[in-house]
LUMVEXKE-345656 format. One record per residue (C-alpha): residue number from 0; residue in one letter; x, y, z. Coordinates in Angstrom, 1 decimal, padded with zeros to 4 digits. Example, Ala and Ser with C-alpha at 12.3 -4.5 7.8 and 13.67 -1.06 7.14 Angstrom:
! residues 2
+-----+-----+--------+--------+--------+
|   n | res |     c1 |     c2 |     c3 |
+-----+-----+--------+--------+--------+
|   0 |   A |  012.3 | -004.5 |  007.8 |
|   1 |   S |  013.7 | -001.1 |  007.1 |
+-----+-----+--------+--------+--------+
//
This chain:
! residues 359
+-----+-----+--------+--------+--------+
|   n | res |     c1 |     c2 |     c3 |
+-----+-----+--------+--------+--------+
|   0 |   M | -110.5 | -006.4 | -035.3 |
|   1 |   L | -112.9 | -006.8 | -037.9 |
|   2 |   N | -116.4 | -007.3 | -037.6 |
|   3 |   D | -118.7 | -009.6 | -039.8 |
|   4 |   R | -119.3 | -007.1 | -042.0 |
|   5 |   K | -116.4 | -006.1 | -042.9 |
|   6 |   K | -114.9 | -009.0 | -043.3 |
|   7 |   E | -117.4 | -009.9 | -045.7 |
|   8 |   I | -116.9 | -006.7 | -047.3 |
|   9 |   L | -113.2 | -007.3 | -047.6 |
|  10 |   Q | -113.8 | -011.0 | -048.7 |
|  11 |   A | -115.8 | -009.8 | -051.8 |
|  12 |   I | -113.5 | -006.5 | -052.6 |
|  13 |   V | -110.3 | -009.6 | -052.7 |
|  14 |   E | -112.7 | -012.0 | -054.6 |
|  15 |   E | -114.3 | -009.7 | -057.6 |
|  16 |   Y | -110.4 | -008.2 | -057.5 |
|  17 |   I | -108.9 | -011.7 | -058.1 |
|  18 |   E | -112.0 | -012.6 | -060.9 |
|  19 |   T | -111.8 | -009.2 | -062.8 |
|  20 |   A | -108.3 | -007.8 | -061.9 |
|  21 |   E | -110.1 | -004.4 | -061.5 |
|  22 |   P | -110.3 | -002.0 | -058.7 |
|  23 |   V | -114.0 | -002.6 | -057.0 |
|  24 |   S | -116.4 |  000.0 | -056.4 |
|  25 |   S | -119.1 | -000.7 | -053.6 |
|  26 |   K | -121.4 | -000.5 | -057.2 |
|  27 |   A | -119.8 | -003.6 | -058.2 |
|  28 |   I | -119.6 | -005.4 | -054.4 |
|  29 |   V | -123.9 | -004.5 | -054.5 |
|  30 |   E | -124.3 | -005.9 | -057.9 |
|  31 |   K | -122.3 | -008.4 | -058.3 |
|  32 |   R | -121.6 | -009.7 | -054.8 |
|  33 |   G | -125.3 | -010.2 | -053.4 |
|  34 |   L | -124.1 | -008.5 | -050.2 |
|  35 |   D | -127.4 | -007.0 | -048.3 |
|  36 |   Y | -126.0 | -004.0 | -047.3 |
|  37 |   S | -126.5 |  000.0 | -048.9 |
|  38 |   S | -123.8 |  001.1 | -051.0 |
|  39 |   A | -122.7 |  004.4 | -048.8 |
|  40 |   T | -122.5 |  001.7 | -046.0 |
|  41 |   I | -120.0 | -000.2 | -047.9 |
|  42 |   R | -118.1 |  002.9 | -048.9 |
|  43 |   N | -117.8 |  003.9 | -045.5 |
|  44 |   D | -116.5 |  000.7 | -044.5 |
|  45 |   M | -114.1 |  000.3 | -047.5 |
|  46 |   A | -112.6 |  003.8 | -046.3 |
|  47 |   E | -111.8 |  002.0 | -042.9 |
|  48 |   L | -110.5 | -001.4 | -044.2 |
|  49 |   E | -108.2 |  001.1 | -046.4 |
|  50 |   K | -107.0 |  003.3 | -043.4 |
|  51 |   I | -106.3 |  000.1 | -041.2 |
|  52 |   G | -103.8 | -000.7 | -044.4 |
|  53 |   L | -106.3 | -003.5 | -046.1 |
|  54 |   L | -107.1 | -002.3 | -049.1 |
|  55 |   D | -105.4 |  000.3 | -051.5 |
|  56 |   K | -107.1 |  003.2 | -053.8 |
|  57 |   P | -105.5 |  003.8 | -057.2 |
|  58 |   H | -104.4 |  007.0 | -058.3 |
|  59 |   T | -106.8 |  006.8 | -061.4 |
|  60 |   S | -109.9 |  005.1 | -059.8 |
|  61 |   S | -112.6 |  005.5 | -057.3 |
|  62 |   G | -112.7 |  001.5 | -056.5 |
|  63 |   R | -110.0 | -000.3 | -054.2 |
|  64 |   V | -108.0 | -003.0 | -054.4 |
|  65 |   P | -106.5 | -005.3 | -051.9 |
|  66 |   S | -103.1 | -004.2 | -050.4 |
|  67 |   A | -100.5 | -007.1 | -049.4 |
|  68 |   K | -101.7 | -006.7 | -045.7 |
|  69 |   G | -105.3 | -007.5 | -046.6 |
|  70 |   Y | -104.1 | -010.6 | -049.0 |
|  71 |   R | -102.8 | -012.0 | -045.7 |
|  72 |   Y | -105.7 | -011.2 | -043.8 |
|  73 |   Y | -108.1 | -012.7 | -046.5 |
|  74 |   V | -105.9 | -015.9 | -046.8 |
|  75 |   D | -104.9 | -016.2 | -042.7 |
|  76 |   E | -108.8 | -015.6 | -041.9 |
|  77 |   L | -111.2 | -015.7 | -044.7 |
|  78 |   L | -110.2 | -018.2 | -047.2 |
|  79 |   N | -112.7 | -021.1 | -048.5 |
|  80 |   Y | -110.3 | -024.6 | -048.2 |
|  81 |   N | -113.2 | -026.8 | -050.6 |
|  82 |   D | -112.8 | -024.1 | -054.0 |
|  83 |   I | -112.1 | -027.3 | -056.6 |
|  84 |   S | -114.8 | -028.6 | -058.8 |
|  85 |   I | -116.0 | -031.8 | -059.4 |
|  86 |   Q | -114.4 | -032.0 | -062.8 |
|  87 |   E | -111.0 | -030.7 | -061.3 |
|  88 |   I | -111.1 | -033.6 | -058.6 |
|  89 |   K | -111.8 | -035.9 | -061.5 |
|  90 |   Y | -108.4 | -034.6 | -063.1 |
|  91 |   I | -106.6 | -035.1 | -060.5 |
|  92 |   Q | -107.7 | -038.3 | -059.7 |
|  93 |   E | -106.8 | -039.3 | -063.3 |
|  94 |   Q | -103.6 | -037.9 | -062.8 |
|  95 |   L | -102.7 | -039.8 | -059.6 |
|  96 |   A | -104.0 | -042.9 | -060.8 |
|  97 |   T | -100.9 | -044.3 | -062.2 |
|  98 |   K | -098.7 | -046.4 | -060.0 |
|  99 |   I | -095.9 | -044.7 | -059.4 |
| 100 |   N | -092.5 | -046.2 | -058.9 |
| 101 |   Q | -089.8 | -043.1 | -057.8 |
| 102 |   V | -090.6 | -040.4 | -055.6 |
| 103 |   E | -089.2 | -038.0 | -058.6 |
| 104 |   E | -092.2 | -039.4 | -060.9 |
| 105 |   L | -094.4 | -038.5 | -057.9 |
| 106 |   T | -092.9 | -034.9 | -058.0 |
| 107 |   K | -093.5 | -034.3 | -061.6 |
| 108 |   I | -096.6 | -035.5 | -061.8 |
| 109 |   T | -098.1 | -033.8 | -059.0 |
| 110 |   T | -095.9 | -030.0 | -060.7 |
| 111 |   S | -097.6 | -030.8 | -063.5 |
| 112 |   T | -101.4 | -031.2 | -062.1 |
| 113 |   L | -101.1 | -028.2 | -060.0 |
| 114 |   S | -100.3 | -026.2 | -063.1 |
| 115 |   E | -103.2 | -027.5 | -064.8 |
| 116 |   I | -105.9 | -026.7 | -062.2 |
| 117 |   T | -104.3 | -023.5 | -061.1 |
| 118 |   H | -103.5 | -022.1 | -064.5 |
| 119 |   Y | -100.4 | -020.8 | -062.8 |
| 120 |   T | -096.6 | -021.2 | -063.3 |
| 121 |   S | -095.8 | -024.6 | -060.8 |
| 122 |   V | -091.7 | -025.5 | -060.2 |
| 123 |   G | -091.7 | -028.8 | -057.9 |
| 124 |   I | -088.3 | -030.0 | -056.9 |
| 125 |   G | -087.7 | -033.4 | -055.4 |
| 126 |   P | -086.1 | -034.2 | -051.6 |
| 127 |   T | -082.7 | -033.6 | -050.9 |
| 128 |   A | -080.9 | -037.1 | -051.0 |
| 129 |   Q | -078.8 | -037.0 | -048.3 |
| 130 |   K | -081.8 | -036.4 | -045.6 |
| 131 |   Q | -083.4 | -039.8 | -047.3 |
| 132 |   D | -083.3 | -042.6 | -044.9 |
| 133 |   I | -081.3 | -046.2 | -046.7 |
| 134 |   E | -084.2 | -048.9 | -047.1 |
| 135 |   E | -081.4 | -051.2 | -049.2 |
| 136 |   I | -078.4 | -050.9 | -051.1 |
| 137 |   K | -077.9 | -053.5 | -053.6 |
| 138 |   F | -074.3 | -054.1 | -055.3 |
| 139 |   V | -074.4 | -056.0 | -059.0 |
| 140 |   L | -071.2 | -057.4 | -060.6 |
| 141 |   L | -071.5 | -056.8 | -064.1 |
| 142 |   G | -068.1 | -057.2 | -065.1 |
| 143 |   S | -064.4 | -058.3 | -063.5 |
| 144 |   R | -064.3 | -054.6 | -063.2 |
| 145 |   L | -067.4 | -053.1 | -063.6 |
| 146 |   L | -069.9 | -052.8 | -060.4 |
| 147 |   M | -073.6 | -051.4 | -060.9 |
| 148 |   V | -074.5 | -049.6 | -057.1 |
| 149 |   V | -078.9 | -049.2 | -056.8 |
| 150 |   I | -080.0 | -047.2 | -053.7 |
| 151 |   L | -083.2 | -047.4 | -052.4 |
| 152 |   T | -084.8 | -045.3 | -049.6 |
| 153 |   Q | -087.3 | -046.0 | -047.4 |
| 154 |   N | -089.5 | -042.9 | -049.1 |
| 155 |   G | -089.2 | -044.2 | -052.8 |
| 156 |   L | -086.3 | -042.5 | -053.6 |
| 157 |   I | -083.8 | -044.4 | -056.2 |
| 158 |   R | -080.2 | -043.7 | -057.0 |
| 159 |   E | -078.2 | -045.6 | -059.5 |
| 160 |   T | -074.6 | -045.8 | -060.6 |
| 161 |   I | -071.8 | -047.7 | -062.0 |
| 162 |   I | -068.1 | -047.8 | -060.6 |
| 163 |   K | -065.2 | -049.3 | -062.6 |
| 164 |   F | -062.2 | -050.6 | -060.4 |
| 165 |   D | -058.8 | -050.2 | -062.1 |
| 166 |   E | -058.3 | -053.9 | -060.6 |
| 167 |   D | -060.6 | -057.3 | -060.9 |
| 168 |   I | -063.2 | -057.9 | -058.6 |
| 169 |   N | -065.2 | -061.2 | -057.6 |
| 170 |   Q | -068.7 | -062.1 | -056.4 |
| 171 |   E | -067.6 | -062.6 | -052.8 |
| 172 |   Q | -066.2 | -059.2 | -052.5 |
| 173 |   V | -069.7 | -058.1 | -053.6 |
| 174 |   D | -071.5 | -059.9 | -051.4 |
| 175 |   T | -069.3 | -058.8 | -048.1 |
| 176 |   L | -070.5 | -055.3 | -049.3 |
| 177 |   T | -074.0 | -055.8 | -049.6 |
| 178 |   Y | -074.2 | -057.7 | -046.2 |
| 179 |   L | -071.5 | -054.9 | -044.6 |
| 180 |   F | -073.2 | -052.0 | -046.0 |
| 181 |   N | -076.9 | -053.2 | -045.4 |
| 182 |   N | -076.2 | -054.1 | -041.9 |
| 183 |   K | -074.7 | -050.9 | -040.9 |
| 184 |   L | -076.8 | -048.6 | -043.3 |
| 185 |   K | -080.4 | -050.1 | -043.5 |
| 186 |   G | -082.6 | -047.3 | -042.2 |
| 187 |   K | -079.9 | -044.5 | -041.5 |
| 188 |   P | -079.4 | -041.7 | -043.5 |
| 189 |   L | -077.5 | -041.3 | -046.7 |
| 190 |   A | -075.5 | -038.4 | -045.3 |
| 191 |   Q | -074.0 | -041.3 | -043.3 |
| 192 |   I | -072.1 | -042.8 | -046.1 |
| 193 |   D | -068.8 | -040.9 | -045.7 |
| 194 |   K | -065.2 | -041.4 | -043.5 |
| 195 |   P | -066.4 | -043.0 | -040.4 |
| 196 |   I | -068.6 | -046.0 | -042.5 |
| 197 |   E | -065.2 | -046.5 | -044.4 |
| 198 |   E | -062.8 | -047.1 | -041.3 |
| 199 |   Y | -065.7 | -049.1 | -039.9 |
| 200 |   M | -065.8 | -051.4 | -043.0 |
| 201 |   H | -061.8 | -051.8 | -042.8 |
| 202 |   S | -062.1 | -052.8 | -039.3 |
| 203 |   E | -064.6 | -055.2 | -040.7 |
| 204 |   M | -063.0 | -057.1 | -043.5 |
| 205 |   D | -059.8 | -056.6 | -045.1 |
| 206 |   N | -060.6 | -058.2 | -048.3 |
| 207 |   I | -062.5 | -055.5 | -049.3 |
| 208 |   I | -060.5 | -052.6 | -048.1 |
| 209 |   K | -059.2 | -051.8 | -051.6 |
| 210 |   V | -063.4 | -052.1 | -053.1 |
| 211 |   V | -064.7 | -049.8 | -050.2 |
| 212 |   K | -062.9 | -046.4 | -051.0 |
| 213 |   P | -064.5 | -046.5 | -054.3 |
| 214 |   V | -067.6 | -047.0 | -053.8 |
| 215 |   I | -068.1 | -044.5 | -050.9 |
| 216 |   E | -066.8 | -041.9 | -053.2 |
| 217 |   Q | -069.1 | -042.9 | -055.9 |
| 218 |   I | -071.9 | -043.1 | -053.8 |
| 219 |   T | -071.4 | -039.6 | -052.2 |
| 220 |   R | -070.9 | -037.9 | -055.5 |
| 221 |   V | -074.4 | -039.6 | -056.7 |
| 222 |   I | -076.3 | -038.2 | -053.6 |
| 223 |   N | -075.1 | -035.0 | -053.8 |
| 224 |   E | -075.9 | -034.4 | -057.4 |
| 225 |   D | -078.3 | -032.0 | -058.1 |
| 226 |   V | -082.1 | -032.6 | -057.6 |
| 227 |   P | -083.9 | -032.1 | -060.7 |
| 228 |   V | -086.0 | -029.4 | -061.3 |
| 229 |   Y | -089.5 | -029.6 | -062.7 |
| 230 |   M | -091.6 | -026.7 | -064.0 |
| 231 |   E | -094.8 | -026.0 | -066.1 |
| 232 |   G | -097.2 | -023.6 | -066.9 |
| 233 |   A | -094.3 | -021.2 | -067.1 |
| 234 |   D | -096.4 | -019.9 | -070.8 |
| 235 |   K | -099.6 | -018.9 | -068.5 |
| 236 |   S | -098.0 | -016.4 | -066.3 |
| 237 |   F | -097.7 | -014.5 | -069.4 |
| 238 |   E | -101.3 | -014.4 | -070.1 |
| 239 |   L | -102.1 | -012.2 | -066.8 |
| 240 |   P | -102.8 | -008.6 | -067.2 |
| 241 |   E | -100.0 | -007.9 | -064.2 |
| 242 |   F | -097.5 | -009.2 | -067.1 |
| 243 |   K | -098.2 | -006.4 | -069.4 |
| 244 |   S | -095.1 | -004.1 | -067.0 |
| 245 |   L | -092.1 | -004.5 | -068.6 |
| 246 |   D | -090.1 | -004.5 | -064.8 |
| 247 |   I | -092.5 | -007.6 | -064.0 |
| 248 |   A | -092.5 | -009.8 | -067.0 |
| 249 |   K | -088.6 | -009.5 | -066.6 |
| 250 |   N | -088.2 | -010.1 | -062.9 |
| 251 |   F | -090.4 | -013.2 | -064.0 |
| 252 |   V | -087.9 | -014.3 | -066.7 |
| 253 |   N | -085.4 | -014.2 | -064.3 |
| 254 |   I | -087.0 | -016.0 | -062.0 |
| 255 |   L | -087.4 | -019.3 | -064.2 |
| 256 |   D | -083.8 | -019.7 | -064.4 |
| 257 |   T | -083.2 | -022.3 | -063.7 |
| 258 |   D | -080.8 | -022.2 | -060.8 |
| 259 |   K | -082.5 | -019.2 | -059.5 |
| 260 |   T | -085.8 | -021.1 | -059.5 |
| 261 |   K | -083.9 | -024.1 | -057.7 |
| 262 |   Q | -082.4 | -021.3 | -055.3 |
| 263 |   M | -085.6 | -020.3 | -054.8 |
| 264 |   I | -087.3 | -023.4 | -053.4 |
| 265 |   E | -084.1 | -024.7 | -051.4 |
| 266 |   I | -084.7 | -021.7 | -049.5 |
| 267 |   L | -088.7 | -022.4 | -049.5 |
| 268 |   N | -087.5 | -026.2 | -048.5 |
| 269 |   S | -085.3 | -025.2 | -045.1 |
| 270 |   E | -085.7 | -026.1 | -041.8 |
| 271 |   D | -087.9 | -022.9 | -041.2 |
| 272 |   N | -090.7 | -023.6 | -043.6 |
| 273 |   Q | -091.9 | -027.5 | -042.7 |
| 274 |   D | -095.8 | -027.2 | -042.8 |
| 275 |   E | -097.8 | -029.1 | -045.7 |
| 276 |   I | -098.6 | -025.6 | -047.6 |
| 277 |   N | -097.1 | -022.0 | -046.7 |
| 278 |   V | -098.0 | -018.6 | -048.3 |
| 279 |   Y | -095.8 | -016.0 | -049.1 |
| 280 |   I | -097.1 | -012.9 | -050.4 |
| 281 |   G | -095.0 | -009.9 | -052.2 |
| 282 |   D | -092.4 | -008.7 | -049.5 |
| 283 |   E | -092.8 | -011.6 | -047.5 |
| 284 |   N | -090.6 | -013.6 | -050.0 |
| 285 |   V | -087.1 | -013.9 | -049.3 |
| 286 |   D | -085.9 | -013.1 | -052.7 |
| 287 |   E | -085.9 | -009.8 | -054.1 |
| 288 |   A | -086.9 | -010.7 | -057.5 |
| 289 |   L | -090.4 | -012.1 | -055.7 |
| 290 |   K | -091.2 | -009.0 | -053.9 |
| 291 |   N | -094.3 | -008.5 | -056.6 |
| 292 |   F | -095.7 | -012.2 | -056.8 |
| 293 |   S | -097.1 | -014.6 | -054.5 |
| 294 |   V | -095.5 | -018.2 | -053.6 |
| 295 |   I | -097.7 | -021.2 | -052.5 |
| 296 |   T | -095.4 | -024.1 | -051.2 |
| 297 |   F | -096.9 | -027.1 | -051.1 |
| 298 |   K | -094.5 | -029.9 | -049.1 |
| 299 |   H | -096.0 | -033.3 | -049.2 |
| 300 |   K | -094.8 | -035.7 | -046.3 |
| 301 |   E | -095.0 | -039.8 | -045.8 |
| 302 |   K | -094.8 | -040.5 | -041.9 |
| 303 |   G | -092.8 | -037.2 | -041.4 |
| 304 |   K | -090.4 | -037.9 | -044.0 |
| 305 |   D | -090.5 | -035.2 | -046.7 |
| 306 |   L | -091.4 | -036.1 | -050.5 |
| 307 |   G | -090.4 | -032.6 | -052.0 |
| 308 |   T | -091.7 | -029.4 | -052.4 |
| 309 |   I | -093.9 | -027.9 | -055.4 |
| 310 |   A | -094.3 | -024.3 | -055.5 |
| 311 |   I | -096.8 | -022.2 | -057.5 |
| 312 |   I | -096.0 | -018.3 | -058.5 |
| 313 |   G | -098.1 | -016.0 | -059.6 |
| 314 |   P | -099.3 | -012.4 | -059.3 |
| 315 |   T | -100.1 | -011.2 | -055.6 |
| 316 |   R | -103.7 | -011.1 | -057.1 |
| 317 |   M | -103.1 | -014.9 | -057.2 |
| 318 |   D | -106.6 | -017.0 | -056.9 |
| 319 |   Y | -105.4 | -018.5 | -052.9 |
| 320 |   S | -108.4 | -020.5 | -052.9 |
| 321 |   K | -108.0 | -022.5 | -056.1 |
| 322 |   V | -104.5 | -022.9 | -055.0 |
| 323 |   I | -104.8 | -024.2 | -051.7 |
| 324 |   S | -108.0 | -025.9 | -052.4 |
| 325 |   A | -106.3 | -028.0 | -055.1 |
| 326 |   M | -103.2 | -028.7 | -052.8 |
| 327 |   K | -105.3 | -030.1 | -049.6 |
| 328 |   Y | -106.7 | -032.2 | -052.0 |
| 329 |   I | -104.0 | -033.6 | -054.0 |
| 330 |   G | -102.4 | -034.2 | -050.1 |
| 331 |   K | -105.3 | -035.9 | -049.0 |
| 332 |   K | -105.2 | -038.0 | -052.1 |
| 333 |   L | -101.5 | -039.1 | -052.0 |
| 334 |   D | -102.2 | -039.9 | -048.3 |
| 335 |   E | -104.7 | -042.6 | -049.2 |
| 336 |   D | -103.1 | -043.7 | -051.9 |
| 337 |   K | -100.3 | -044.3 | -050.9 |
| 338 |   Q | -098.8 | -043.2 | -054.2 |
| 339 |   I | -095.3 | -044.9 | -054.5 |
| 340 |   D | -095.7 | -048.3 | -055.2 |
| 341 |   K | -093.1 | -050.5 | -053.6 |
| 342 |   K | -093.7 | -053.5 | -054.7 |
| 343 |   S | -092.6 | -051.6 | -058.0 |
| 344 |   K | -089.4 | -050.4 | -056.1 |
| 345 |   R | -088.2 | -054.2 | -055.1 |
| 346 |   R | -088.7 | -055.0 | -058.6 |
| 347 |   M | -086.0 | -052.3 | -059.8 |
| 348 |   L | -084.1 | -052.9 | -057.3 |
| 349 |   S | -083.9 | -057.1 | -058.7 |
| 350 |   K | -084.1 | -056.0 | -062.2 |
| 351 |   G | -080.4 | -055.6 | -062.8 |
| 352 |   E | -079.4 | -058.7 | -060.6 |
| 353 |   G | -081.8 | -060.7 | -062.6 |
| 354 |   E | -080.3 | -059.3 | -065.9 |
| 355 |   N | -077.0 | -060.3 | -064.0 |
| 356 |   S | -077.5 | -063.8 | -063.4 |
| 357 |   G | -078.8 | -064.2 | -067.0 |
| 358 |   K | -075.6 | -063.1 | -069.0 |
+-----+-----+--------+--------+--------+
//
């Protein structure tokens, strides 16, 4: 348990090191951080903080740097959650001012905004389609053997596909599909479009048996497609002092591989990581490639439903206060604004039907 003075000194060292990337001396703390303690007192406390594992001492310097344990204590106990300027607030407000039709658009904009504010690499991935609850499924007949399917979830995820049949289908069959699918599946997870639903449809209406199976097969393919990954600001990371190390730079390039990034986000998007903001420092990361980095994830939800995850990736000398403050403000702003425009979603659902009726 640290006393107040040691907490002040640890906080000063962490924040000075984040700012300068240079080992921090007692003299620097006195001169630059304005702590009202003597250099001798600060040196003694620094030695004690090193002894309990919160600071490290590089061999080539008389100063100290935070250890992974020190960063963890700082994040858990000392962090300022209001480290965001008026200009940054205005920038976030401007970026989120646009009405958004789809949850993927929200993920993309938020990923870009966080990278711009924090100057770190950000990676965003939308929610898993299978876990989304169905709002409506629209079937639009485009031709005698061509059917468009538009799926809207309650959180704004939209999937659409076109199915080509080997035999003619008619509007009566399409109307029956619309009624049965929506009557049975509205409010249920997309994952429930499976064999039991096919059997239910078969028992309900013989005249659509030949239509149901290809519809379910195609919808299943669509909802199981890879979720798009959005990445911003990778170039910013290579400007940081840590990336002068060839090993760290190589590891980071490996992380930026799309498949690797998607795998990382899926791990962080697991059931074990359901808090709005999660911080992983160095060895706390599951992936071996991330052991030299810190990852902060931001999971936005609406009414308890996941709208996707965004991760900020940077050195362990990350500006945790800036990143988490920006995430918290964006989360608050999204909750206030209810960014997914439900009227626009309805227009998108009805668009295909309107275009078809005009032909």
